[in-house]
N, C-alpha and C positions, 0 to 999 in steps of 0.2 A: 281220267286220272289227273288230279290237280294239286295234291299236297306235296310240299317239299319240306323235309325235316332236317334240321341241323342239330347234331348232338355232340356236345363237348364234355369229355370226362375230366373233371377236376379232382383235386385232392380231397375236397370236402363234399362238393355237390356235383351231380351230373345235370347239365343244362340242356334244355330243348327249346329251339326256336322253330315254330311250325307255321308255314305260310301257304295259303291257297292262291296259286298263281292265276286262278280264274276270277274269284270274287275279291281277292285282296285281303281276305280275313287273316288275322294273325293270332296265334296262340302261344303263350309262354308257359314253361313248366320247369320245375326243379325237383330232383329227388336225391336223397343221400347216396353218395358214391359207395361202392363196395370194393375196397382195395384188394381183397383176396381174388376177385374175379371182376374186372371192370365191366365185362359184357353183361353181368347180371343186373347192374344198375340201369344200363341202357334198355334192356328188355323189360325191367320193372317199369321204367318210365313210359315205354311204348304201350304197355298194357294199361297203365294208368290213363294215358291219353285216349286209348280205345274205349275205356269205361266211361269216358266223357263224351261219347258219341262221335269220335273221329273214326271214319271208315278206313281201315288199314288197306283195304283193296284199292282205295283211291290214292295211295301214296305212290308218286312217280319216282322220287329220289330220296335217299337218306345219305347225308354227308356226315362223315364221322371223323372227329379229331380224337386221337388216341394217345394215351400215355404208356402203353404197354412197352414200347421200345425203351423209353426213358427209365421206367421202373426196373426193367430187366437189367439194364446197365448199372443202376444204383445198387440193386440187390445182388449183382453178380450171379444171376441164375440162368444164363444163356446156355447155348449148346456146348457139347464137348468138341472143341474146335481143333482142327489140324491145319497146318500151313505148308504150302509147297512153293519154294522160291528157287531162283537160279543158283546153281552151285557156287558156294563161296559167300552167300548172303544169308545164311541161316540165322545169324544173331542180329541182323539189322533191326528187328522188332524191339530188341532191348537196347541196342546202341543208340538208336534215335539220332537226335541232334547233339548229343553230348553236352547238354546244358542243364543246369539245376532247375527243378520245378519252381523253386522259390529263391529269389536272389539273395535274401538275407538269412536263409536257413541252411546250415550245412548238414542237418540231420534229415530234413524232409526229403523223401524219395518219390519217384513215380510209382503208380500202382503196379501190382504184379501183372506181367503180360497175360493176356487172355488165352494165349497158346503157350503152354510150357515147352521147354526146349526138347523134351523127348517126343513131342508131336510136331516138331518142325523138321521138314525134309527138303532135300535139295534135288533139283533136276539138272542133269548134265546137258546144258544148252546155253547159248549166248547170242542175243540180238544186239547189234550196235545202235548208236544214236540215230543213224539215218535209216534204220529199219532193215539193213542188210544182215544176213546170217553169218555170224562169225563161227559158231559151233552148232551144227545141226542137232535137232532133237531126234534121236533114232529110236527104234522100237524097243531096244533093250532098256533105254532110259525110261521110256513110258511104262514098260512092264514093271520095272523096279519101283517106280513111284506108286503105281497101283497097289503093289504088294505091301509097301510100307504103310500106306494110308489104311488099307484093309486091316492090317495087323494092329493098328493103333487103337481101334475101337471108337474112333471119332464118328460123330453123327453129322458133322458139318466141316467144310474145307474151304480155305481161302487159297487161291492161286494168284501169285503176284510175281511176274518175271520181269527182269530188267528190260526196260524199253518195250514192255508189252503194250503200252499205249500207242506206240508208233507202229508196231507190227504184232498183232494179236494172234497170229496163227498158232504159235506153240501153246498159248494158254487155251485156245479152243480145242486143239488136239488132245491135250491132257484132260480137259473137261469131258470130252466125248468118250475117251477110253475109261475114265473113272465112272462116268454115268452108266456105261454098258456093264461094267463089272460090279458097281455098287449103286443100283438104281434108287435106293432110299437115301443116299447121301445128299445133303444140301451142299451145293457148290456155288461159290462166288468167284468170278474172275475179275481182276482189276481193270481190264480193258472195257468192261461193261459197267462196273460200279463207279469208277472214277478215272476215266482215261485222260489224265493230265500228268505233266511232269512234276517233279519233287517226289522222289522215290519213297521216303519214309512216310509222308502223309498219305500217299496212295496205298501203301501197304497197310497202314493203320486203319484207314477207312474200309478197306476190303475185309480185314479181319473183323472189325466191328459189325460189318454187314452180315457176314456168315455166322457170327456168334449169335445174332438175333434171329436168323432164319428159322430154326426149329420152333422157337417160342412164338414168333409172330405168325409163322405158317399155321401152327396148330390153333392159335387164337382166331385168326381170320377165317379159317376153314369152318370152325365150329360156329363162329358168329354169323357168317354168311348163310350157313345151313339153317340156323334158327330164324334169321331174318326172312329167309325165303318162305318159311312156313307161315310167319306172321304177315308178311307183306309181299305176296307173290309177284306183284307187278312193279316193284321198286328196284331201281338201280342203286347199288352201293358205291359211294365214292369215299376214298380215304385221303385225308388232308396231308399235305407235304410240308416240310420245314420251310420251303421257299414260298409257301402259299400255293393255292390251286390243288385240285383233286387228281388222284390217280385211281386206277382200277384195283380191286383186291388182288388180282393176279400179279400186277406190277408191284404192289406193296409187299407181297410175299417174296418176290424176287429181290426187291431193294428195300428191305425194312428200315435201313438206316436213314432213309429219306423222311421217316415219320418221327424221328427222335425229338424234333422241336415243333411238332405240328400244332400243339395247343396255342403257344404264343403267336405262331404265324396266323392262325385263324382270328385271333384277337386283333391283330394289326389290320387284316382285311376288313373286319367288322368296323374298326375305327375309321378307316378310310371311307367306308360307305357312310358312316355317321357324319364325318366331316363334310363329305360331299353334300349330304342332305341339308347341312347348315350353311353351305356356301363358304366354307373355311378351308383354305388350301394347306396351311402350315400348322401342324399340331405336334405336341409331344404327348405320347400316350402314357398312362399310368394304370397298369393292370394289376390290381392287388387282390389276391385270393386268400385262401386259408393258410397257405404255406409260404408263398413267395410273392414278389412284386416284379413284373416285367415292364421295362420302359423302352420306347422306340421313338425316334425322331422321323417325322414325315414331312417332306417338302414337296409342294405342288402335287399333293395327293399321291405321292410315291414314297415308298419306304426303301431304304438302302438294302442291298443284298450283300451278305458277307459270305466268303468262301472258306475262310480259315476259322475254325472254332475248336474249343476243347470241350469234351463231354466226359464227365467223371474221371478227369485226369488223362484222357486219351485224345490225341490230335485227330481232328475230323476235317476233311477237305470236301465239302459239298455245299451247294447253294442253300442258304437259309436267310430268312428275314433277320436283319441286324437288330436283335433284341438283347438288351443287357438285363440280367436277372440279379436280384438280391434277395437274401433270406428275410423277407419282411412280409408277413401275412397276418390274418386275423388270429391264427393259432400260434404265432411266434411267441416263444417263452421268454419272460424276463428273468435274468439270472445275474449273479455277481461273479465278476472275474476275481482272480487272486489278488489284484491290486485294490479290491474293495469297490470298484466302480460297477455300476449297473450296466448290463448289456441287454439287448433285445434281439433274439434270433441268433444264428439261423435255425437253431433247434425249434421244432414245431410240435404242438400237441396233435396235429393232424386231424383226421376225421374220427379216429378212435384212439384214446378216449375223448379227444377234443378238449377245448377250453373248459375250465372248471364250471363256467356258467351253463354249459350244455347239460350238466347233471349226469354224465356218463362215466364218472369216475376220475376225471381229471382234477388235479389239485394244485398244479403249478400256475402261477399268474401269467396270463397271456394278454395280447393286444385286445382281443374281444372282451375279456373281463374288464379291462380298463375302460373301454368304451361304454360298457353297461353301467359301471359304477358312476361314470360321469354323466349319465343320462343321454348320451349320444345314441345309444341303442335302446329300444323299448323293451320293457320286461315281457311284453307280449311275444317277443322273439322274432324269429326268422320265418320265412315262407308264409307271410301273411298271417302270422299267429299260429301256424301249424307246428312250430318248434319253439316252445316257451323257453325263456332263459331265466336262470336263478340268480338274482342279484345277491342274495346272502352268500351263496357259494363263491361268487366273484369277489366279494369283499373279503371273505375268509382267505382266498388265495393270495390277495395283495397285502394282507395284514402283517405277515412275517417280514416282507420287504419294507413296509412302512415303519415297522418298529426298528428295524436295522438302520434305516435312514433318519429316524427321529422326525418323521413327517406324518401328516394326516394321510388316510387312505386315498382321499381325492387328490391331494398333491402328488402322491406317489403314482397314481394312475395317470395324471397329467404328464409326469416325467416319462412314463413308459411310452406314451403317445409322442412326446417330443423326440425321444431316441429313435423310434421307428420312422418318424418323418425325416429325421436327419439321415438315416440310412438310405431312404429313397431319394433324397436330395442329392446325395453323393452319386447314386446310380445315374440320375439324370444329367449331372454335370459331366459324367464320363462320356455320354453320347452327344453332348452339346458344347459346353465350354471347352472341353479338352480337344474338340475337333473344329474349333473356330466358329461355333454357332452361339449366338446370344439367346438364351432361353426366353428373354423378355420379348423377343420377336415372334414367339409362338403362342398358340392357345393350348392350355392344358386340357387334355381329354382323359378323364378318369373312367375306369370301368372295372369289372370284377365285383365280387360281392362286397369288398371293403374299400375299393378305390375312392368312391365319392365321400366316404367317411373322413378321409384324411387329405383329400386333394386340396382343399382351401389352405390348409396349413403348409403343405408342400409348395403350392403356388406362391404364397406370400414369401416363403423363405428364398425362393428363386427370383423374386421380383416380377413374376408373371402377374398380369392384371386381368386376364380373361380366362374363363373356364367354360368348357362345353361338356354337359352331362347327357349322354344319349338317353333315348326313351326307356331302354331296358339295359342298364349298364351291367348288371350282374349276369346277363345272358348274351353279351356282345360277341363272345367267341363263337357261340352257336349261331348267331346272326351272320358272322363272317363266313361260316360254313355254308349257309343258305345262298349267299351271294357269290361264292367261289365258283370258278370255272375249271374245266379240265386243263391240265398244264403238263408239259414235258420239256425237258431241257436237253440240248445236244451240244457237245463241245469237241473241238479239234485242237490239240495242243501241239503247236509248231512254233519254235522260237525263230522269228523271221525279221531281219532288219527292215526298217521302213525306208526302202530305197526303190528307185524306179525299176531296177532289174528284178525285184521280188514281187511286184504288183500282180504279175500273172499267177504266181503261187497263191497270193491272197484271194484273187478272184476264184481260182479253182476250189480252194477250201470253203469259201462262202457258198459256192454253188453246190458243193457236197452237202453242206449243212442244210441248204434249202431242200435238197432231195430227201434227206432224212426226215425233215419236218413234214414234207408232202406225204411220205410213206406213213408217218404216224397219223396224219389227218385221215388218210384212207382207211387205216386199220381201226381207228376210233370212230369212224362213221361221221366225221365232221365235214360239213359241206359249206360252200359259198360264204355268206356274210358271217357265219359263225366262226370262221377261221381268222386268226390273228397271229402275227409273228413279231418278235422283238429281237433285234440283233445288238451285239456288243463285242468289243475287242478289249482284251486285257493288255494294256500297253505300259511300257516303262522306259526310262532312260537306260541305255546299255550300261551295265554295271550296278544297277539298283537291284535290291533283293525282292521288292514287292511291286505289284502292278496296280494300275488304276483302271477301272472299267470306263470305257468310252462307248457311248450308245450311238447307234446308227439307225436311221429310218430305212424304209424299204428301198427307196431310190439310191441312197448312199451305199447300201449293202450290195445292190446289183451292179453299180458302177462306182466302186471305191476310188476316191481321188486322193492322191498322195498328199497334196498340200492341205486338203480339208481334214484328213486324218491327223496330220501333225497339229493343225490349229485346235482341233477338238481335244487332243491330248494335252496341249499346253494350257488350255482353259481349265481342264480337270485338275492339272497339277497346281495351277494358280489357286483354284478354289480350295484344294485340300491342304496345300503347304504354304500358300502365300507368295509363291514365286515360280518362275519357270525360266529356262534358258533355251531360246530358239536355236542356238548353235550346236547344242549337244545332240548326238545321234540317238534315235529312238528305235525301239523294236516292239513287235507284236509277239505276245507269248501264247495266248489262247484266243480262239474265235468261238463265239457262242451264239446260239439261236434258241429262243424260248418259243415253243408252239403252244398256242392257247385256243381251246375250244369253248366258245361262249355258250353258256347254258341259260335256260330260262330262269328268271328269278325276280325278286322285287325291283320295282323301278326306283322312284325317288323317296321311298319310305312311306308311301301312302299319304300324300299331302292333304292337309286339312285346311279348312278356312280359319280365320282368326276369330273364333267364336267368342272369346272373352277380351277382345281388343280394348285396351285402356282400363280394364277393371283390375282392382286389387284382389288377389286370391284370398279366400277365407280359410282360416286355420280350423282344423277339426277340434283341437284342444291345446292346452299348454302343459308343459312339465318343466321341472328344474333341470338345467343343463349347466355343467361347469365348463368354462372356456379358458380359465387361467389357473384352475386348481385351487383357488382360494375361496371363492364365493360363487354360488349358483345364480343363474339368470333365468327368470321365468320366460320360457322360450316357446313360441308358437310351433305346433307340429302340424304339418300338412300331409294329406293323403294325395300322392301324385296322381292317382287314377282320377281324381276330381279336378285337377288343374287343366285349364283350357288354353289353347293357343291364343296368344295375345295378352294373357294376364301377367301381372308382375307381383313380386313380393320382396320384402327386405329382410336382411338378417338382423339379429340372430334368428335362425330358423332351422328346423329339422324337417326333411321331406322324406317320407317313408313310402316304400312300395314293396311288391312281392320279393324282388330279387336283390335289393340294395337299399341303403339309407344314405342320403346326402345331407351333410352338415354345412351350414353357412354361418360365418362368424358375424359379430356385430359390424354393421356398416356395409356388408356385402349387398349387392343389388342383383336380383334375378328376374329374367323375363322368359316366358315360354314361347318358343318360335312356332312357325306354322305346322311343323311336323311333330311337335311335342318335346323337342330338345330343351334342356335348361341352359340358357346363356347367362352366365354369372360374371358380373364385374366385381373383382375382388378389391376390398378396401386395403390400403397399405398396412 
């Protein structure tokens, strides 16, 4: 068994990155997504690969990035959820933080709670902040809770008791009783979903998890069953929002961890691509059919965020720190009431798609603008397998052009300028607004549409260098192939950083090591395949938010008070530009991430410099508009024919199966030893 398959389900296409870890052979494939049932596109693609002589019996692993959880929340089609809380906290789900969702809107409100008040129940119990029992949970209270949940007709239940993360006994007792009485009920308890302080966020995350359990459980059970028939020797891994894979059983238990799995896979793939080019600091631009995701990577590491909002609901779980904006190939150009043109976030999606797809779409989109300007070929996508209709694209833009009093080409150029500005703002959010100068980073575009727009985005930010991976449109799937098994553990204890508390910190870190060791044993991960990463969430006493302070293995086994303080001060200086060594500091959470290394590609299949010093030869020329006024006769290159060591100069269009790269006049491009495009952008 030698084949490893990474499959990423996108809004428009489902991508496959297939790697033979014996011979090093690589195969890439794309197939249209099936939004009604994402598994169908995955199975279609696998069968298409099998028809091309791929022996499915030789597949050892399939890593899957799924959008089922995200789509379930967007469409509000999760389970019929109930909620069980400590007596007196029935309305916490609606009270929340008592802040407006939008500072300047008095009318805008939070979305309707996923659990209506009639399905929110109270348990007569109370645990105190130190884990001691103030009011015991007796059998009568358990029986009452079981009866209320049974009568509610719910198919899933969230249990979130006050200080359940300190002492989870009552949550576990309630789950056991409910499981015995209602064996088909999906149950999430907060002490397993998100065992951290901050009651509202813990409650919201647990509710989101149980809301997804019926849908995700059904999807994964059916998907796993069909995959077993097709690939009997393959292990299935599900990608997590923090990067890394988990088993299908774990994904069914904690489906909320998959809510941002697609963007996370792209970041993992981008780190792998940056490593292959010996570049440590990059800003990613993942532009697909519906949205664009951006992430800042320093020293080949992406930041991990713990506080996110998903579809209007607060989420407290580890996830790769990605900023998303509604800017994709299917983003629709429209006019606001003030008469100004906007682009996105509305999207034509996969069905009907942009007008140029010929599937019934009539509204102007970013893809239509690219086709009109010659940046996309009329031969279309997927290596000519999906022809594009330029007349339909021009017709979709004609109404906007008439309203603006401009030519169709000028209007199309304006559409691209607006969508580029949207992405520039997203990148500034993760760079300039956090004290990072984007000019110190290399822009790494991927996704089907990323390389189409990256040069314009880079110039607007003052970035001078760009890295386009070998298969940018399938980089998320590549990230799944190189992903490892990963599991996170956390202990939430607010502990002052003083000498008297170092014993407690030592004990908690030892507890985390035991949990990681138990996971390694259960997952069957031995020896050198094991890796652990430690961090402490620390803050000045009185602050609302924490900073992550990373520790190596030795520092975690023998934590030193002064070293911990110094590392926190350095993190505070880096994030806020100052620190005060005299202010008291405290630890809030202790974390360990256990990683099981899996076999996968090494350095991307290093090649020789076959075309060293040569100028690449274009396949043909076509007119391309770069300023919306006049076309330029532009060389078009087939990327499959470009050799490591060759160079070319812009203006240029570089086409391949999964993406199109556009270089402006004056840009210089070189192909490195593994086939990446290294582009020096003209001002």
